C-alpha positions as CSV (number, residue, x, y, z in Angstrom):
1,M,158.5,17.2,136.3
2,N,160.0,20.1,138.1
3,A,161.9,22.3,135.6
4,V,165.0,22.4,137.9
5,T,165.1,18.7,138.8
6,K,166.7,16.5,136.2
7,R,165.4,12.9,135.6
8,T,167.9,10.1,136.0
9,L,168.9,8.4,132.7
10,Y,170.4,5.0,133.3
11,L,172.6,3.8,130.4
12,H,172.9,0.0,130.8
13,V,176.0,-0.6,128.7
14,G,176.6,-4.2,129.5
15,V,179.1,-5.6,129.3
16,H,178.1,-8.6,127.1
17,R,177.8,-11.9,128.8
18,T,176.5,-10.7,132.0
19,G,172.8,-11.5,131.7
20,T,172.0,-8.5,129.6
21,T,169.5,-10.4,127.4
22,S,167.6,-11.7,130.4
23,T,167.6,-8.2,132.0
24,Q,166.3,-6.6,128.8
25,R,163.6,-9.0,128.2
26,F,162.5,-8.7,131.9
27,L,162.5,-4.8,131.7
28,R,160.3,-4.9,128.5
29,E,158.0,-7.4,130.2
30,S,157.8,-5.3,133.2
31,F,157.0,-2.1,131.5
32,N,153.9,-1.2,133.4
33,V,155.2,-2.2,136.8
34,L,158.3,-0.1,136.2
35,L,155.9,2.8,135.3
36,K,154.3,2.6,138.7
37,K,157.7,2.8,140.2
38,G,158.5,5.9,138.3
39,Y,160.9,4.2,135.6
40,L,160.3,4.4,132.1
41,F,161.8,1.7,129.7
42,P,161.2,3.7,126.6
43,F,160.1,2.4,123.2
44,R,159.1,-1.0,124.9
45,V,161.6,-2.9,122.7
46,K,163.7,-6.0,123.4
47,R,166.8,-3.7,123.7
48,H,167.8,-0.3,122.5
49,D,170.2,-1.3,119.8
50,R,168.2,0.3,117.0
51,Q,168.0,3.7,118.8
52,I,171.7,3.6,119.5
53,R,172.7,2.7,115.9
54,R,170.5,5.7,114.6
55,L,172.4,8.0,117.0
56,V,175.9,6.5,116.0
57,S,175.1,6.7,112.3
58,G,173.7,10.2,112.5
59,E,170.3,9.3,111.3
60,Q,168.9,10.9,114.5
61,S,170.5,13.8,116.2
62,M,171.1,13.8,120.0
63,A,168.9,16.8,120.5
64,E,166.0,15.0,118.8
65,F,166.6,11.9,120.9
66,I,166.7,13.9,124.0
67,Q,163.5,15.6,123.0
68,D,161.8,12.4,122.2
69,L,162.8,10.8,125.6
70,Q,161.5,13.8,127.5
71,M,158.2,13.7,125.6
72,R,157.7,10.1,126.1
73,A,158.4,10.5,129.9
74,D,156.0,13.5,130.1
75,S,153.3,11.8,128.4
76,H,152.6,9.3,131.3
77,P,150.1,10.1,133.8
78,L,152.3,8.7,136.5
79,P,155.4,10.7,137.4
80,I,158.5,9.5,135.8
81,H,161.7,10.2,137.6
82,S,164.1,7.8,135.7
83,I,164.6,6.4,132.2
84,V,166.4,3.2,131.5
85,L,168.2,2.6,128.1
86,S,169.8,-0.9,127.8
87,D,172.0,-2.0,125.0
88,E,175.4,-3.9,125.6
89,D,176.7,-2.7,122.3
90,M,177.1,0.6,123.8
91,S,180.3,-0.8,125.5
92,L,181.8,-1.2,122.0
93,I,181.7,2.4,121.2
94,E,185.3,3.4,121.9
95,D,184.6,7.3,121.9
96,F,181.5,7.7,124.0
97,S,181.6,11.5,123.7
98,L,178.8,11.4,121.2
99,F,176.5,10.9,124.2
100,A,177.9,13.9,126.1
101,P,174.9,16.1,125.5
102,L,172.8,13.8,127.5
103,K,174.1,15.2,130.7
104,E,172.7,18.6,130.0
105,A,169.1,17.3,130.1
106,F,169.6,14.2,132.5
107,D,171.5,13.1,135.6
108,V,173.3,10.3,133.6
109,K,174.4,7.1,135.3
110,V,176.4,4.5,133.4
111,V,175.5,1.0,134.7
112,V,178.2,-1.6,134.0
113,A,178.4,-5.3,135.1
114,L,181.9,-6.5,135.4
115,R,182.8,-10.0,134.5
116,R,186.3,-11.6,135.3
117,Q,188.2,-11.2,132.1
118,D,189.2,-14.9,131.6
119,L,185.7,-16.0,131.8
120,W,184.4,-13.3,129.8
121,L,186.9,-14.1,126.9
122,E,185.6,-17.8,127.0
123,S,182.0,-16.7,126.9
124,W,182.5,-14.0,124.3
125,Y,184.3,-16.6,122.1
126,L,181.4,-19.1,122.3
127,Q,178.8,-16.3,121.6
128,N,180.7,-15.1,118.6
129,V,180.8,-18.6,117.2
130,K,177.1,-19.2,118.0
131,W,175.7,-16.1,116.5
132,Q,178.4,-15.1,114.0
133,W,177.5,-11.4,113.5
134,N,181.2,-10.6,113.0
135,P,182.7,-12.8,110.2
136,Q,186.3,-11.8,111.4
137,L,185.7,-13.6,114.7
138,A,183.0,-16.1,113.9
139,H,185.2,-19.0,112.4
140,L,188.3,-18.6,114.6
141,T,189.7,-21.4,116.8
142,F,189.9,-20.3,120.4
143,A,193.7,-20.1,120.0
144,E,193.3,-17.5,117.3
145,F,190.6,-15.7,119.1
146,F,192.8,-15.5,122.2
147,E,195.5,-13.7,120.1
148,R,192.9,-11.1,119.3
149,R,192.1,-10.3,123.0
150,A,193.7,-6.8,122.9
151,D,190.9,-5.7,120.6
152,F,188.4,-6.0,123.3
153,F,189.2,-2.6,125.0
154,W,186.1,-2.5,127.0
155,V,187.1,-5.1,129.5
156,D,190.1,-2.9,130.6
157,Y,187.6,-1.8,133.3
158,A,189.6,1.0,134.9
159,K,190.2,2.7,131.6
160,R,186.7,2.2,130.3
161,L,184.9,3.4,133.5
162,A,187.3,6.4,133.8
163,H,186.2,7.3,130.1
164,Y,182.5,7.3,131.1
165,E,183.4,9.5,134.1
166,A,185.3,11.9,132.1
167,I,182.2,12.5,130.0
168,F,179.4,12.4,132.6
169,G,181.3,13.4,135.7
170,E,182.5,11.9,138.9
171,G,180.0,9.5,140.4
172,S,178.3,8.8,137.2
173,V,179.4,5.1,137.0
174,I,177.5,2.4,138.8
175,A,179.5,-0.8,138.7
176,G,178.4,-4.3,139.8
177,V,180.5,-7.5,139.8
178,F,179.2,-10.6,137.9
179,E,179.9,-13.2,140.6
180,A,177.5,-15.2,142.6
181,A,178.4,-13.6,146.0
182,D,177.8,-10.1,144.5
183,M,174.5,-11.2,143.0
184,P,172.6,-13.0,145.8
185,G,169.3,-12.6,143.9
186,G,170.8,-13.1,140.4
187,P,171.7,-10.7,137.7
188,I,168.2,-9.2,137.1
189,S,167.5,-8.5,140.8
190,T,171.1,-7.1,141.1
191,F,170.5,-4.7,138.1
192,L,167.3,-3.4,139.6
193,N,169.0,-2.8,142.9
194,L,171.8,-0.8,141.1
195,I,169.2,1.5,139.6
196,G,167.5,2.0,143.0
197,I,164.7,-0.6,142.9
198,E,164.7,-2.8,146.0
199,D,160.9,-3.4,146.3
200,M,160.2,-6.3,144.0
201,T,156.5,-6.0,144.5
202,G,154.5,-6.6,141.2
203,F,157.4,-8.2,139.2
204,G,157.0,-11.4,137.5
205,P,159.6,-14.3,137.5
206,M,163.1,-13.4,136.6
207,L,164.0,-15.9,133.8
208,H,167.4,-16.7,132.1
209,R,166.7,-16.1,128.4
210,N,170.1,-16.7,126.6
211,W,171.1,-20.3,126.3
212,S,174.9,-21.1,126.0
213,L,176.2,-23.9,124.0
214,S,178.8,-26.5,125.0
215,P,182.2,-25.9,123.5
216,L,181.8,-29.1,121.5
217,M,178.6,-28.0,119.9
218,S,180.2,-24.5,119.4
219,E,183.0,-26.2,117.4
220,F,180.4,-27.8,115.2
221,M,178.7,-24.4,114.7
222,R,182.0,-22.7,114.0
223,C,182.2,-24.7,110.8
224,L,178.8,-23.6,109.7
225,P,178.2,-20.5,107.5
226,M,175.8,-18.9,110.0
227,D,177.0,-15.4,109.1
228,Q,175.8,-16.0,105.6
229,I,172.3,-16.9,106.6
230,V,169.6,-14.3,107.2
231,E,168.5,-13.7,110.8
232,K,165.1,-15.5,110.8
233,E,166.5,-18.7,109.5
234,R,169.6,-18.3,111.6
235,I,167.5,-18.3,114.8
236,I,165.8,-21.4,113.8
237,I,169.2,-23.2,113.0
238,E,170.6,-22.0,116.4
239,A,167.6,-23.4,118.2
240,A,168.1,-26.7,116.5
241,C,171.6,-26.9,117.5
242,I,170.5,-26.1,121.1
243,D,168.1,-28.9,121.0
244,V,170.9,-31.3,120.0
245,D,173.3,-29.9,122.5
246,V,171.0,-30.8,125.4
247,T,171.5,-34.4,124.4
248,L,175.1,-34.4,123.3
249,A,177.4,-36.4,125.4
250,T,180.7,-34.6,126.4
251,N,183.1,-34.7,129.2
252,G,181.0,-31.9,131.1
253,S,183.7,-29.3,131.2
254,K,183.0,-25.7,129.8
255,L,186.5,-24.5,130.1
256,V,188.3,-23.7,126.8
257,M,191.2,-21.6,128.2
258,S,194.3,-23.3,129.6
259,R,195.5,-22.4,133.0
260,P,198.7,-20.7,131.6
261,Q,196.5,-18.6,129.2
262,R,194.2,-17.8,132.2
263,D,197.0,-16.6,134.4
264,L,198.4,-14.5,131.5
265,V,195.0,-12.7,131.1
266,M,194.6,-12.0,134.8
267,A,198.1,-10.7,135.0
268,E,197.4,-8.3,132.1
269,Y,194.4,-6.9,133.9
270,A,195.6,-7.1,137.5
271,E,196.4,-3.5,138.0
272,S,193.2,-2.3,136.2
273,N,191.2,-4.5,138.3
274,R,192.8,-3.4,141.6
275,R,192.1,0.2,140.7
276,T,188.5,-0.5,139.6
277,A,187.9,-2.3,142.9
278,Q,189.1,0.5,145.0
279,R,187.3,3.4,143.1
280,Y,184.1,1.8,142.3
281,L,183.5,-0.8,145.0
282,G,185.6,0.6,147.9
283,R,187.5,-2.8,148.3
284,E,190.9,-4.0,147.3
285,V,189.9,-7.2,145.2
286,L,187.5,-6.8,142.2
287,F,186.9,-10.6,141.7
288,N,186.8,-13.1,144.5
289,D,186.0,-16.4,142.9
290,P,189.1,-18.7,142.5
291,L,190.6,-19.6,139.1
292,P,190.0,-23.1,138.0
293,A,192.5,-25.6,139.4
294,P,195.6,-26.1,137.1
295,E,194.6,-29.7,136.7
296,A,191.1,-28.9,135.7
297,E,190.0,-30.6,132.6
298,L,189.4,-28.7,129.5
299,A,186.2,-29.1,127.4
300,E,186.1,-31.3,124.4
301,Q,186.4,-29.1,121.3
302,A,187.5,-31.5,118.5
303,L,185.0,-33.0,116.2
304,P,185.2,-36.6,115.5
305,E,187.7,-37.5,112.8
306,A,185.3,-40.0,111.2
307,S,182.8,-38.4,108.9
308,S,180.3,-41.1,109.8
309,E,180.4,-40.1,113.5
310,V,180.0,-36.4,112.6
311,M,176.9,-37.3,110.7
312,T,175.6,-39.6,113.4
313,R,176.2,-37.3,116.3
314,F,175.8,-33.8,114.8
315,V,174.4,-33.5,111.3
316,G,171.5,-36.0,111.4
317,P,170.2,-34.9,114.9
318,M,170.5,-31.3,113.9
319,L,168.5,-31.8,110.7
320,L,165.8,-33.8,112.7
321,A,165.6,-30.9,115.2
322,L,165.5,-28.3,112.4
323,S,162.6,-30.2,110.7
324,K,160.7,-30.2,113.9
325,R,161.4,-26.5,114.5
326,L,160.2,-25.7,110.9
327,T,157.1,-27.7,111.3
328,E,156.2,-25.9,114.4
329,E,156.9,-22.6,112.9
330,R,154.6,-23.4,110.0
331,L,151.9,-24.7,112.3
332,A,152.1,-21.6,114.3
333,R,152.0,-19.3,111.3
334,E,149.0,-21.1,110.0
335,K,147.3,-20.5,113.3
336,G,148.3,-16.8,113.3
337,A,150.6,-17.2,116.4
338,P,153.8,-15.1,116.5
339,M,157.1,-17.0,116.6
340,D,159.5,-14.8,118.3
341,R,163.1,-15.7,119.5
342,L,162.1,-16.5,123.0
343,K,159.8,-19.4,121.7
344,Q,162.7,-20.7,119.6
345,T,165.1,-21.4,122.4
346,P,164.8,-23.0,125.9
347,V,163.8,-20.8,128.8
348,R,165.4,-21.5,132.2
349,E,163.5,-21.4,135.4
350,P,163.9,-18.5,137.9
351,Q,167.2,-18.4,139.8
352,S,167.1,-18.0,143.6
353,N,170.8,-17.1,143.4
354,A,173.4,-16.1,140.9
355,G,175.2,-19.4,140.8
356,A,174.0,-20.7,137.3
357,E,173.9,-17.3,135.9
358,A,177.6,-16.5,136.9
359,G,178.8,-19.8,135.7
360,Q,181.5,-19.9,133.1
361,A,179.3,-20.4,130.1
362,Q,176.2,-18.4,131.1
363,A,175.1,-15.2,129.4
């Protein structure tokens, strides 16, 4: 690498619920293809959460991290002009100045996918209930969660993107919109385009990896103590609930936010969204998809009042699915086959467009 020319460092900061899991798995699986194109996805991990946590905790200094990245890039026989770090939890770091030293070694670009705030809140609620990493949010009703919306500072896009630019300089933010019209090839293809990859030669299928639950199954899981269960077992229980959810009869709606709530949220972010659209996309409107109609039916969220029906529709099927999953894991273990999370949950087929990915309950 020329001593004067800096490598580009792409920080893919999310936000959550914009196809990040699918994108990260794709980047990992495409490690060698990316190398041939001059891009390094370092550490070859599912995502860079561990590396970011070490920096935030002080376990590793930023100087050591920079040296490690440069060494890894230099060690490859093919010339590496770009490095990609991806962890959506970076968006949760309110003061991002810890990462300022990166700009001395790299041309830093912060890549952000912007999802309309009402849809994001619905999806973020369902994800918190499903995975339950934050006990303060995991067991809230949606009404209670809605009252906490001001806590999620990272979806005030104008303020958040300005913070990144204040640290890394004007032009350091690359923003994309998580709507079908803005992602004609789907979220993964769009991300690749944002970091300068337009030639898709050599890449494999772009699969959707993070299954979303129906609001009714989410309500069942909200009542489970998932936050008290270790990750390995939690993954299997989650997969069993997904198995049941596929066959669960509901009214088909995935909406959990009423129209008045939705109008309130979008009014709160109207000015921020306008400024974001003008500055980062050169247009007047950030999100073009219409809001659901006022008469649109909300999803079923109330569990049956009769305990016998809860047992019949939820508990019994979940136990059967869990038993099947545990048997599969035991047999795989006996055969020496790894059981990673991708094998625990359904994998969707490649998307020719962004419609399914940008839907109201997708990752």
